[in-house]
N, C-alpha and C positions, 0 to 999 in steps of 0.2 A: 658518496662519489658524485662530483659535479658532472655536468653534461659533456664538457669537453673531454674529460678523462674517460667517460663512458663511451663516447664516440671513438676515441683512440683505441680502446679495448676491442670494440666491435671490428674496427679495421684490421687490427692485428689478428683477431680470431679468424676472420674471413680469409686473410692471407695464409694463416697457418693451415687451415683446412685445405685450401687450394694447393699449397705446396706439399702437404702430406699426400694428397691424391697423386700429384706428379711423381713424388718419390716412390709410391707404391707401384706406379706404372713403369718407372724407368730404372729403379734399383739405385743402390748407393755407390756402386763402384765407378770410379772415374776412368780406370784403366781400360783402354780399348775403345772408348767412346769417340765418336766422330763429331759430336755437337754438344752444346750446353744450352740450357734455357733457364729463365728466371724472371724476377721482377726487380725494377729499379724504383726506390722509394725515397721520398723526402725525409731526412732524419729528424726534422723538426716537427712536421705536421703529420707524418705517417701516411701521407697520400702518395699514391703511385705517380710516376712522372712520365708523361708521353714525350716523344720526339728526342729521346736521349741517344746520342751517337755511341754505338757499341762496336769496337773494332779491335783487331789484333795489332798489337804494338809493332811499329816498323813495317806495316803492310797497308795495302788499300782494301783488305778484306774486312767487311763489317756489315752491320745492319743498323736498324733504328727501332727503338721501342714503339709499340703501337699505342693507340689512344688509352689503353688501360695499363701501360707500363711494362708490358710483356715483351720478351725478346727470345729469339732462338738464333744461335750462332754456330756456324760450321768451324771446326778446329783443324789445324794442320798437325800439331804434335802436342805431347804432354808438357812441353816446356814453353808453350805460348803464354803471353801476358795479355790480358784483356783490359782495354782502356774504356772508361765510361766518362763522357763529357756532355755537358748541356749548358744552355744559356742560364746564368744565374746560379750555377753550382760549381763547387770545386771539383776539378778532375780527379778521378780515382783509377788506380791500376791494381789488378788482382792477378796473381799467378794461377794458371790453370791447375797446377799440381797441388794447390792448397784449397781447392773447392770441391764440393760434391754437388752434382746437379740433380734437381733444380735448386736454385739458391736465391737469396735476397741480397741486393746491393743498396746500401744506404749512402746517399749523396748529401753532403753538407751544403746548405745555402750559402751563396757567395755574398754575404751581407757586407757592404762596404762601410768601413769605419775610417773616415779620413785621417783620424789621428793615428791609425795603424798602418796607413799606406805609406810606403817609403818614398814613392814618387808622386809628386803633386800633379793635378790635372794640367797645370800650365807649365810643367817642366819643359825645359828647352829641348831635351832629347826626344820627348814625345812629339813636340812640334816639328822637330827635324825629320822624324820618321814619316809623319803625316804629310809634311811639305814635299818630301821626295816621292811619296806615293801619289800625291795629286799631280806632280810634274810628270810622272811616268804613266798616268792614266791613258793618254792618247796612244801609247804604244801597247800597254798591257790589256786594254779593254777588248774583250773577245769580239764585240760587235763592230770594232773598227777595222777588222781584217778585210781587205778588198775582196777576197774570195774565201769561201769555206763550204764544206758539206759535212754532214754527220747523220748518224742514226740515233733516234731518241726513243727510249722506252719510258712509258708513263703508266702508273697505276693509281687509280682513284678509288676511294672508299667513303661511303656515307653510312652513318647509323644513328638511330635515335638513342640518346643516352639518358641516364637517370630516370628510367621508366619506373613509375610508381607501381608497387605491388597491387594497389587497389585497381589500377587500370588493367593489369594483367588478368585479374580475376573478375573483371566486369564483363557484361554481356557480350560486347563485340569481340573480346579476346579469350573468353573462357575455354573455347575449344582449340586454341592455338598457343597455349602456354609453352609448348615444347620449342617453339621458334625463338623464344627469348633466350639470350645468352647471359651468362653471369660473368661480370668483370671480376678481376682479382680483388677489388676493393669492396665486393659484395653487392654492388649496384647491378641493375639489369639494363641490357641494351638490346635493340632490335636492328639487325642489319637490313638496309633497304637498297643498297646500290654498290656494285663492284664492277670496275671497268679497267681494261688494259688496252694499250694502244702502242703500236710500233710505227714510227714515221721516219721517212728519209727526207731530210731537209737540205736544200741548196740555196746559196746566196752569192750574188756578185754585186759589186758597187757600181761599176761603169761598163755598160749601161746598167741601171738598177733593175735587177731581176731576182725574184724570190720564188721558190717552188717547194711545196710540201706534198709529199706522196704518202698517203695512208696505206701502209703495207699490210697491217693486220689490226683488227679491232674486235675485242671480246667484251661485250657489255651485257650485264644482267642487273635488273633493278627496276625502280619506279619508272613508269613510262615518261613522266615529265622530265626525268633526268636522262633516260636512255634514248627515247624516241627523238627528242629535239636536240640533235647534235648541232653544236654551234660551228658552222663551217669556218675554217681558218682560225679557230680559237684553240681547240684542243690540239690541233695539228700544227698550228702556225708557229712561225719563228719567233713571234713576239710574246709567246706565253712563257716567259722566263724572267725571274727576278735577277736583274743584273745590278749589283751594288756599285759597279764602277760609274753608273749614271748618277747624276746629282739628285734625281728624284725617282722614287720607286712608286709605281701606281699599284694600289691595292684596292680592288673592287671600285674602280673609277674615282678613288681618292688619291691624292698625291702626298707621299711621305718623303721627308728629307733623308737621303742616304747617309749613313755614318761615314762614308768615304767621299762625301760631297766636297766640292772645292771650298764652300763656305761652311763646312761642318762645325768649325769652332763657335759659330754664332748660335748653334742649336744644341751642341753636345759638350759634355765634359769627358775628357779622355784620361785613362790611367794605364800606365805601363805596369802590368802585373807579373809578367814572366818573360823569359827568353830561353829558347831551347836551341842547342847546337844540332844542326841537321845537314849532313853531307858537306861539311866544311863551311856552312853559312848559318846565320842565326835566324830563327823564326821568333818574331816578337808578338806576344799576346797583348792586345790592347783592349781594355774594357771601355765601353762607351755608355753614358747615361744622359738623360735629357737635362738641359739647363733649366727648362721650364716644364712644369708638369703637363701643361695642356697643349703643347706643340705636337704636330703630327710627325712624330719621330719614333725611333726604336730604342731598345735597350738590349745590351748583350756584349759580345766580344768578337774580335776579328784577329786573324793571324796574318802578319805581313813579313815577308822575308827581306833580308838586307842585301840580296844579290842584285835584283832588279826592282825591288820594292813593289812586287806584285802581291795581290791578295791570295792567300792560300785557302782560307775559308772564313765565313761569317756566320755566326749564330745570332739571330736577331728575333726579338719579340716586340710586338706593338706595345708602346707605352700604355699604361692602364687608363690614361685620360686622353684618348685620341678622338673622342667625339664621334665614334663610329656606331651607327645603329645596328642592332641585331648581332653584329660580330662581337662576341664576348671576349674571345681570346684568339691570338694567332701567333705562331712561331714559324720562322723560316730558317733553314740551314742551306747555304749554298757553298759548294766546294769547287775549286778550280784546280786544274792540273796543267803541267807543261807538256806540250805536244811537239810537233816538228819544229826544229830550230829554236827550241826552248821557249815557245810562245804560249802564254796562258790561254786556256780555254775551259769551258764548263766541264765539270766532272759529274756532279749529281746535285739534285735539289730535293729537299724534303720540306713539306708544308703540313702544319697541323692547325686546324681552326675549329672553333666552337661557335655555333650560331644559336642565339636565343630565339625561340619560336614565337615569342610575343614581342610587340613593339613597346610594351609598358613594363615597368618594374612594379611588382606587387610587394608592398611593405611586409616584412616578416617572412616572406616565402624564400626558402632555400632549396637547392638541389632540384629545381624544377626541370622538366624534360627539355633536352636540347638536341640540336642536330650537330654531330661531329663529323669533320671532314679530314681525311688523310690523303696526301699525294706524295708519290715518290717518282722522281725522274732521273734517268741516267743517260750518259752520252757515250757512244762508242763510234769506231770507224771515222774518227775526225780527220779531215783532210783540208789543210789550209792552202794547198796549191793544186786545185783540180786541173786536170789536163784539158777539159772541155768547158766551154761556156754553158751557162744554164739555158736549156732549151725549153721554151714554152709553146703552147698550142697556137699562139698567134704572135706575129712580129711586134705589134703594138701593145702586147701584154707585158705587165711588169710584175704581177703577183698572181700565183695560181695555186689552188689546193685541189689535189686529184685523189680519187679513191680507186685503188686497183681492184679489178674484178676478183671476187673471191676473198676480199680482205675481211669481210664480216662472217666468213664461214670456215676459217682455219680450224683444223682439228686439234685435239689435245697433244698429239705427238709434235705437231709444228710448234705449239706454244712451249712445250717442255724444252725444246732446243733454242727457241728464239728469244724468250724473255731473258732480260739481263740478270734478274735475281729470281730464285725459286719462290713459289707461293708458300706461305706458311700453312700449317695445319688449319688454323682458323680461317684463312682465305679459302681453303678447299671446302671447309664446312659451309661457308657462306655461299659459295658457288652452287653447292649441292642443294641448298634450301631456299635460296632467295626467290626463285620463281613462285614457290608455294607461299612464301611470306607475302608477296604482293597480290595474292588472291584473297587475303583477309579483307572482308567487306569495308571495314573502317579505313584501312590503308588505301583501298581503291577510291573511297570517297575523298580522302585527303589529296590523293594523287590527282583526281579529276578536278578538285577545286583549284589546285595550283595550276593545272592545265587551263582551266577556264579563265584565270586571271591573265594568262598569256595570250590566249586565242579568242576569248570572248564567248566560248561555247562550252557547255557541260556535257561530258561523254556519257551516254546511256547504252553504249554497245554499238548497235548498228546505226543509231541516230544520235546527233548531238543537238542540244537545245541552246538557242541563243540568236543573236548576240544579247547577253544579259543586260547591257546598259540601255537597250531599247525597250525593255519590258514596260517601263512606266515613264511617261514624259508629260509636260504641261505646256500649253500655249493658249493665246487668247481666242484663236479661231476654233480649235477642237476642244478646248478645255482640257480635261484629263484624257490622255491617249494611251490605250493599252495595246500591247503588241506581243505576239507569240510566234516564235520562229524556230526553225530547225534545219539541219543539213545532214546528209548521209555521211557516214564515217568510213574509215579505211577497212572496217570489217566487211563492208559490202564491196568496195573497190578502192584501190590505191591510184587508179588512173582516171576515174571520172567521179564527179560529185554533182548532186542535186541539192538545191537549197530553196527555202521559201518561208513565207510567214504571212500572218493576217493581223491588221491593226484595226482599232475601233475608237472613234472619237465620241466621248460621251455627250459633248455639246452639239456636234453636227449630226450625231446619230448615223454616221456613214462609215462603211468599211473601206479599208485600204489594203493593199497587198503587194507581195514581192514573190517572184518566181524566177529561178535561174538555174543554170547548169554549166558545167565546164569539163574539159578534158585536159589532163596533163600528159604530155607526150613522154615516152620512155627515152630519155636522153640525159647525159651527164649534166648538161646545162638546163636551166629553167626554160621550159617551152609550154605555155598554158593558153588555151583557147576558152573563152567564156562568153556567155550570152545571158541576158536577164531582162525581165519586165518589172517595172517598179511604178506603183501608183500611190502617192503620198503627198502630204503637205511639206513643202520645203521653205526655208528662209530665202528671200530674194537675194540673188547674187551667189547663192550656194552652188558650188561646182567642184569638180574633182581636183582642181589645182591646189586646194587646201591640203590635199594628201601629200603634196610634194614637201610640205613642212611637217605636218602631223602624219608621218609615213605609216605608223602602226595603227591608225584608226581604221575601223572596219568600214565606216561610211563617212561621207563628207559632213554629216551632222555632228557638231561638237557637243560633248557632254562633260559636265563638271558637277561633282557631287554637291558642292556648295551652291552653284547657280541653279541647280534643279529645284531648290526649295526657297532660295532667297532672291527674289526678282525685284529689280529697281524700277523697271518699266515693263508692263506686260507685253509679251511677244505678239505683235500684230502684223509684222512685215512678212506675212506668209502667203503663199499661193499654192494651188494644187497643180501638181505636175505628173503627167503620165509619160514614162520614158521606156524606150527599147534601146538596148545597147549591146554591141558585139565588140569584144576586145581580144587582142592577141599580144601576149608578152613573150619576147624573145631575148634570152640572155646570150649575147655573143661571146662574151668572155667574163671572167670574174671581175666585177666592177663596172661593166658596161652592158646596159639593158635598154631595149626599145619596147615601147608599148603603143599599139595602134588601137584607137577607139573610134568606132563608127556608130552613130546613133540617131534616133529620131525622138523628139519629145514635144509634147503639147502642153503649153502653160496656159492655165485658165485665169481669167480676170480676177485679181485679188479682191477680197471683200472690203478691205480698208483703203486700197490704192488701186481703184479700177482702171483697166486699160481704156484709153481713148485715143482716137486718131482724127484730128481735124473736126472735133465736135461729135464724132460718132463713137458709140460704144464698140469695143472689140471683145468678143466673148472669149476668144483664145488665140494664141499665136503658135503656129507650127514651125518647128526648128529642125533643120537637117544639118548635122555637124560631124566633122571628122577631125581627130586630134592625133598627132604623132609626137610622142614624148621620148626624149633621149635622157637617160640617167647615167651619171658618171660618179664613181667612188673608187677608193683605193684601200686595200687591206681592211675591208669592213667585215665585221662579225655579224652573221645572219643566222636565222633559224628557219628552216623550211618545214611548214606544217601542211602537207598536201598542197592545196591551191593557194594558201596564204603564206606569205613570207614575212617574218618578223625581223626588222633591222635592229641589231643590238647596239653597236657602237663602232666608231672609227675615230682615229686621231687626225683624219684628213678631211678636206671639204667634200660635201655632197652637192652635186650640181644637177639641176633639171633644166632642159631647154625643150619647150613644147610649141608646136606649130598647129594652128587650128584654121580650118576653112569651113564656112557654113552659109546657110540661107535661112532667113526668117520670113514667114509668109503670114499676112493678115490683111483682110479687107482689100484684096486685089494687089497689095503691095508685095514686092519681092526684094527684101534687103539682103544683098550679097556682101559678105564680110570675111575678113581673115584676122587672125590674132597671132601674136608671138608673146610668150610668157616664159620667164626664166627665174629660177631660185638658186641661191647660193647659201649653204648652211655649214657652219664650222664651229668647233669647240677647241680652244687653246688653253693648255695648262700653263699657268704662270706661278711657278713655285708651288706652294700649298693651295693656291687659289686657281680658279679657272674662269675663262671668259667665253661666253657664247654669243654668236652674232649670226644674223641671217638677213639676206636681202631678197626682195622679189621685185621684178620690174617687167613692164610690158607695154605693148601698143596694140590698139585696135584700128584696123583699116576698114573704112566703110561705115555705114549707118546700121545701128542695131537697136532693138527695143531696150528700154532702160534696165530691164532685168538681166540683160547680157553685158551691161557695162561693168567696169571694175567698181564694185561697191565695197569700199573698205570695211573690213570686218569690225563691227563695233561690239560693245558688251553692255547689255541692259540688265545685268544681274550684279550681285555682290561677290560673285566668284571671280577668280583671277585666271586669265587666259594668256598663254605664252606668246602666241603669234596673232593676237587680236589687240585692238586699241581699246584699252579698258575704260577710258573716259570719253568714249565716242558712242553715239547712237547709230544704229543701223539706219541707212537711207539719209544720213546727214550729208555725205559727199558722194560724188560719182565721177569717174575718170575714164578717158580712153587712152591716156598716156600717164604713166605713173611709176614711181619708185617708192617702195616701203622699206624701212630699216628697223631691225629689232636687236637690241643689245642687252646683255645681262652679265653682271660681274658677281660671281659667287666667292665670298671671302672665306667661307668654311671656318668661321670662328676665329679668324686671324686676329681681330681686334677684341672680341668679347672674351676670348680665352686669356687675355691679359688684364681683365677687369675682375678683381676679387669677388665682387658681389654678384656677378653674372655668369662666371665661367662654369659653375657647377650645373647650370641649366641646359647646357648642350646646344645653345642657340648658334645659328650660322647666319651671318649677315648677307644680304643680297641687295644690289643696286641695279636699276634698270632704266632704259630710255628707249622710246619708240618714236619714230618720225616718218612722215610721208610728204611727198610733193606730187602734184598731179595737175592735169588740165582736162577740160572738156570742150571738144570741138563744137562749133556752131551747128554743124550738120546733124548732131545728135538731137537737137531740138526740133528737127523737121519730121521726126518719126512719131512713135507713140508718145503721148504727152508725159513728160517727166514730172513727177509729183513736185508740188510747190516747195516743199521743205528740203528738196535735194538741190545741192549747188556744187560748183567746183571749189577748189581750195584757193582762196585769195592769197594766202601766205603759207609757208611750210607748217605742217602740224607737228607738235612736239608734246610729249608727255614723259615725265620722269617719275621714278619710284624708288623707295627705300624701305626695307623691312627686314624681317627675320623669317627664316625657314627652320624646319626641324623642331617646331613647337610640339611638344608631346610626341616627338619623333615622326610626325606625319602631316603637320599643318604648316603652310606658308601664309603669312600675313604681311601685306605690303601697303604702305601709304602711297597713293598715286596722285600726282599733280598734273593737271592739264595746263601747260604753259602758254601755248598759242595754237590757233586763234580762239577767241571767245566763241562759245557755242550760240547759235541762233535758235536752238531748240531747248534752251534753258537746262542743258546738261551741267551738273555741278563741276566746278574746276578741281575739286578735291574729293577723294573717297578712300575708304579702306576696303581692300579686296582680299579674299582668302582662297586658298587652294589646298586640297587634300591629296597627298601623294606619299607613297612608301619608298624610302630611299635608304641605302646603307649609310 
């Protein structure tokens, strides 16, 4: 017996045993039963099929098979007919009177043989249907309604699939084997997360206002998934796959919708069926990619001939979509007619499989994966609300609100409120998931994932970090070691203390950090912090870099490549002692101010000593206050106690900061003020996207050269997004300046059309960075500016071209310095690299 046949026999045996167990529990008789259950199986491979639509014919009553192909369906009568349909399979109907529960349903793969298809993909009738559908999109698109409100119920589930038996019986899990569940195909899986949410959403177009109110939330599972709720993401109006749009965003990548206006360029369409429904025809149209490597879907959609609206779409990502980690994804979206016969969302089902490793291992099959299921449904849809959307502030356009008690609803409430009942498996998961997440290895994995997001590793009452500061290198300190920690929410959720000690092996000197903060009990973010910091910093380093690198924990930049591959040793360092007090106040969603008041003492650098009119300056004392205004719209954020992580937004992010200060040295008192602004945005352009950012500012008054705008250079072989990679530090200085950063990510648009390269999964990237600036004469009257520092005689420009996604995590770019020529012998050309994990 060959291996394939043996595997098939094993699958059949496992299913037979599972079904036999169900039969013994439920009995054979069909009469009098209120529900049926079973498995849906691929007739060709004998594998179970997830995400199959199972419903009673002629009704909207139905369910969907879970990740292991299992379903349970409530019946109305003995005469019902059950319909099974899924992307890539022929639909099947079974009379209830002819089955005994539990039972198996075998679906035949929908393998397209063009010679057997009666209607060709370029058939004029298919073109006519799609043309009319595209023309009707402005009317039928649910997002185009000027007003609407609805209640949305969503259920999410994650579990580790294909768990190896060797892992189950290993040391970390040997005492927890009972927590593992057995799928119907015989494989083991471990539930790690289950969450439900009910949200009331409101929208109006003129004036633009959107509001999401979290009515109820029931979450159990891994802390990294449950604790870090993404504000405005799970509850937001934009967390919906709308195939009326030309492009569908999947995990920050843009895919062409099969209903796109230019769909014929990306898809082949086949008219495979038409069904008479209430006097009108429903056309089933199959869509497949024209090219294997385009970011498109494959599946089918149903369109009616009354108003050419979409009834439903079953879509799966094409197998060659160049998506990292995401191994498989299927989406089913159904629409229904509501008031005045207008289409609106009915429900959405998503199934996805994530590969837990970024690399493919030759010969390895069925390795452990993370599986995700989502079900969403919409009720109480109102397209003509009687009142306008009311927000907490007049100038507010988007708001996400959590009702008091939304996280403490009892089981009686959920039994009545949820749109679909929990399955028996869901109930088992809820009962055991807290215990599952106490398994030591699961906690380690959870904490590691948390550390990658926050920079800290959770040890219970204390968290170690930031991990990226543990080991650093520079010319002044040599090797610098650092050990830091902060208190966790186990001690308090309202206040936090943090600190750390560093040691330079070359200077043989200690450095340190100590701080604390208090987060006020308020729906909006209100945080007061104070800290003391004594360390070596790079000249020109200040907090304004965090306006672009918003998720960095400190103004010190870190890059895995640059930490070990240095082009020019770091010597532009000075010792700085700083005391800072800050208060952050979130006025409304998307509008925050932060006030920083501080004192710092900068000591004369070893390689660029302070001098004033021939006299040495040992240190400069600086008193400074900064008020920053931050603006964003519909941004997804994660709040982790005192730290906020900004996830993404499709709209610009703007900072405007005003600074006033004094610098004192040798009897001098330089009074100055600054204004600095940044503008950052990402725009999707079809399957590609364009990122750009600007920063500009002015300094009024005389300041020491360390407080001038010192354009961020790069003296390593690493690649920095918002630094000039072919520029040395202290090459230029400005007190009036504009910096611009551009990146165009083609996402394999060209490479995927090149036969020899498309299998490598490469993604093209183009970049350009430029600056203009000037330096006033008055700046030369203060502390002596180093001889190698000058203003910019002409605009600086560097351009780059390269590839990202090399081995799924490396970006390599060739960078050219176009103008001006460097006076410090910086090369005009270089290869730079960056390590980053992306989908």
